N, C-alpha and C positions, 0 to 999 in steps of 0.2 A: 504492498499500500504505499504510495505517496504520501509525503508528510507537508509539501508544500507546492504549492501549484496556483493558478488562474483561474477565478470564478467570473462571469459574468452575466448580467442582470439587463432584458431588454424594459428601453422604456421609450412608448411610442402610440400612439394613436390607433388603431385596428381600420379595416379593414370592412367597417360595417356591411354585413351583410352582404357581403362578398367572399364566400371563404375560398374559390379560387385565387384573386389574387390573395388575399392574407395567406394563405398555403406559399405563395412565392414571396411575399414578401419574410416569411416567416424562416425559409428557406435562405435567404440573402442573408437575414440573421445570425441564423448560425454558421454562416459560411464566415461571415465577417468576424464573430468572436474566436471561430478556431484557429483563424489566419492571425486572432491579436495573444494568442497561446490559452487561451481558457480548455478548461475541463470538463464543463459544465457551464450550460445557458439555463435562465431562465427566465420564465416568458408571464405576464400576469394574467389574471384572473378570466376567463371565458375570453382570451385575445381572438380567438377563435369562434366565431364571428361576430368578437367584440361584447362585450357588456351592454344587455338590455338595461339600457339609460331609461326610454320611454315608461318603463313598468312605474318610475317614479315624477313621473310628467304630466300625467292626465287620466281620467276616468281611463277603466275599462273599454267602455264603446269607442275612443279614440285610439285606446293601445292596441284592438286588434286590429290595425290596418298592419301591425307587425310581425303577427302571430305566425302567417303563414309562412313570410321569408324568413323569420328564424331560424322556424322549423326546418326549412328547406338548405337553409346554411349551415346547420348543425353540421357534426362529424360523425360515422357511425366506426368502429372498430374494425380493421380490418379492409378498411375502403382506401380508395386510391390513392383519397387525403393523407391517410392513416403512412400508408406505404411511402409516399414521398417525406412524410419528415421521419421517418428512420432511414430511409436512402440519404437523407441528410446526415445524421447523426452518423449513419455507419460513413461515408465517404470522406467527413471532416474529423472521422475518430475523436468525436467530443458526446456528451450522455447533455441528454435535453429532458428539461419540462417544460412541458405545453401545457400549459393554461387553456379550456374549449369548453365549450358547449356540448355536452355528448350527447348524442341519437340512438337511442334505444328501445326500438319495436313504438310507439308512440308517446314516449316519456324523453324528457331532457335531462339532466345534470350536469351540475356544474362541476367539471372534472379536470384530473391531472394526472397525465401519461407522464411515466419517465422511460423514457429512451436512452438504454447503453450506447457507451460509444461503437458496439459491433451493428445497430440497428435494432438487436432486440428488445421487447417490451419487458425492462423490470416490473412494473407496476402502473397501473390503471386505477386510479383511486375516485373517488365521490366525495364530495363536499358535504357532512353528514345529516344538516340542517340548513336548508336555505334561508336566509336569513330575510326577516319584514316580508316587504312584498316580493320578493325572490320567490318565495312558496306559490306564488301566479303561475309562475313557470318551473318551476326545474321539481322532480323529486328527491329520494333522500337517499343517503347513504348508509353506510353498517360499521359497523365496528374491526371488521377488515382493511375498512378503510383508515387507519388509526395502525399507520405499518413503518417501519422503517427499516430500507432494504441495506443489505454488505454490499460495496461494491469497489470494484479498483481505485476510487479516488477515498473511499472510507462508508461510513453510514449517513446514507440520506433517506429524509424527510419530506413529505411534504402536507402543510393545509393552505389552506385559503379564506380570505378575508377574514371573515369575525369567527373563524374557528379558533383565531388566535387572542379571543376573549372567553373562551370556553374552560376554565380552570382542568378540568376532568379530563379534556381528551390531550391536552396539555403534557399532564402528567402521564398519562398513555405513551404518549411519545418520547418523554423524557427516561422513562423507565427502559426505554429499548435503545440507549444510549448511543442517540443522536450525535452525529458532526457535525454534518453541514444541514442545513432546513433549509428551504424552496418554499416560501412564500409567495402565494398570489394575490395582488390586489387590484383592483379596477383602478379607475379617475378617482381620486382625493377631493377632491374638489365640489359636488353635487351638494346641494342645499347651503354652499359658504356662505356663512355668515348667519342663518339660522338653525341648524344642525352642527355642534363643537364636534359633537362625537363623531359623526363621519367626516373630519377631517383629517388633515393631514399630520398634524399636532398630536391626537389621537390614537392614529392607527398605526403610523413610525413610531410610537411608544411604546406601544405591543408588540412591533418586530423587534426595539431595542431589549424589551424586558424578556422578551422567549430567550433573547442568545443566553442575557444573563442567566436566569433560572434554571435553562438548558444545559450552562456551558459547554453551544455550541455556535459555529456559524450560520449568518441568518442571514439568506442574499432573498432581499425583496424587492420583488418587481411590480412594476406598478404603470398601468397605462396613464395615458391623457386623455382628453376630445378635442379631436381637430374641428375645426372651425366649419368641416365640409358635415361633419358629423350633426354639429349643434345645428347646422341650417336644417339639415333631413330632419332632426329629431323638434325643434320649438319652432320650426316654419314661420321665422320675424318675428314669433313673438315676446315681447321682451321682460315678460314672467316668467316663459319659459327658457329663455334663453339667463336669466338672475340665476335660474334657479341649476342650470347645467353650464356653466360655462366654462369655455376653451381653455385646454390645462388640464392641470389637476395631478401631474406626471413627479411623485416624490419617494422617485427609487429609492435604497440605500439597502449597501451589506453590512453586519458588522459582524465584531468580534466575538468572544464569548464575556469578555472584559464589558461588552455595551459600548465599545466606542463606534462609532460610523467610519470603515477605513476603506470607503469607496470612491473614486471620479466621484464627481459633482456633474451634475449636468443642471438647466434652471427646469422647472415646472411645467412649462411650454415645449421646450426642447426634445428632439428625437435623437436616440440615439441608445448606447450601451455603456451599461457604468460597469467599473472593472474592480474588482482587488484581489491580491494576493494574498491567500492565507497557509495556514501552518496549523496543522492539526498537535503539534508539541503545546500549543497555548491551552488546550484544554486540560490536560490534566492539573496545569495550575488554577486555574479555575474552581475546579470541580474538590481541590486541596483546601478549597476556602467553604464551598457551601453546592453537594451533591443530592439535590430534596427528593431524589426515587435509590438514592445509595444511603451512604452514613448520616447524612443530614435529614435522614426521615426517621419518622416514631410510627413505624405502624401498627403499636401496641395500643395507640392512640388513635388514627388514622389512615383506611388503608382504602387504594382504589381496586373496586369488579369490574373485570374487562372482559366484554362479551366480544371474540373475535373471531366469530364465526359469522361468513357472510348469507345474510337475511334474503329468503328470495318467496316472492309469492307462491311458486311452482316447486310443488319438489317431488321428483319423480318415483315412481312406488317404491322401486329396492336401492333409492338414494338415503342411505344413513349416514353421510358425513357430518347432518347436524347435531347427530347422539352420540354422546358421548358414554361409553360401553366397558367396562371396566368388569372383571372373573367374576368378581360379587355382585354384582347387578341381576336382581330378577327379573327371571324373564316380562312381571307383567311392569314392570317398570320400564323396559325396553318398547313393551307395546304402547303404553302412555304417551312415553315421549313421541315416538312416531306421530300419533294422533295427534 
């Protein structure tokens, strides 16, 4: 495992509702990050085909004009779009954490797909609980999505947006000795001046605190709103434009002690934020406070974690969700299956 290497976080407006163009731009960003020597590149939340800001800007009847287009431009696992990203990872020998709207059947999910440098999928995860009005668009993930993977560059995990405000989910991640955390954020200017909790101050603080609590590096990629996207969503309405201003990209990379260690971009500027990480720093951070290790008090508080996938349909002969031990009575096995 390499101890010192470069990581990258993309800060850019999406090609909203144009997944073909978005994938081409994603490939270009992957190539650019690899050319600069990065071993991992992280994209913002639902960057393909873009975060659905329209759900925050008007009544449901008005929003319906975007529903079909958003669904059609969301990505299915195994599709040509998926394969194009995998090829870019493989061709450029770089790991990719891609934030996207995943389409599965008739449902959408806030997803992060982690590609290895060989182009193979390391993990496809879904946000456990969409936030507020996001629940009108997306379904939910499950405990299997709180996952940290052992990779060639270290132990890598992912969360989206306000999952970083969920203490128990964070603790589940910390307990897996996460070293590099991919944090996916949308633009952070929505409702600016009216909803402080949605702004960059609070949400960057959440990423910073995650780094300190988890004693890990946090690569926090943040999108921004372009003038083109604002025009499409706001239709020249000054009130909507005030709620969805141009900009909002506040991408940061944090070290295990909470320091911002990445290069800087203005919140309206597109580009890539880079930082050099040294995994040996983690031992020093954990020496002071390892919340799921020597700094814990399991005799006082503990976390119960169900990491088994939860699906609405289970095949008759599928017992993967049932834990059977030698002393389990047959009646209990039957009851669990039912």
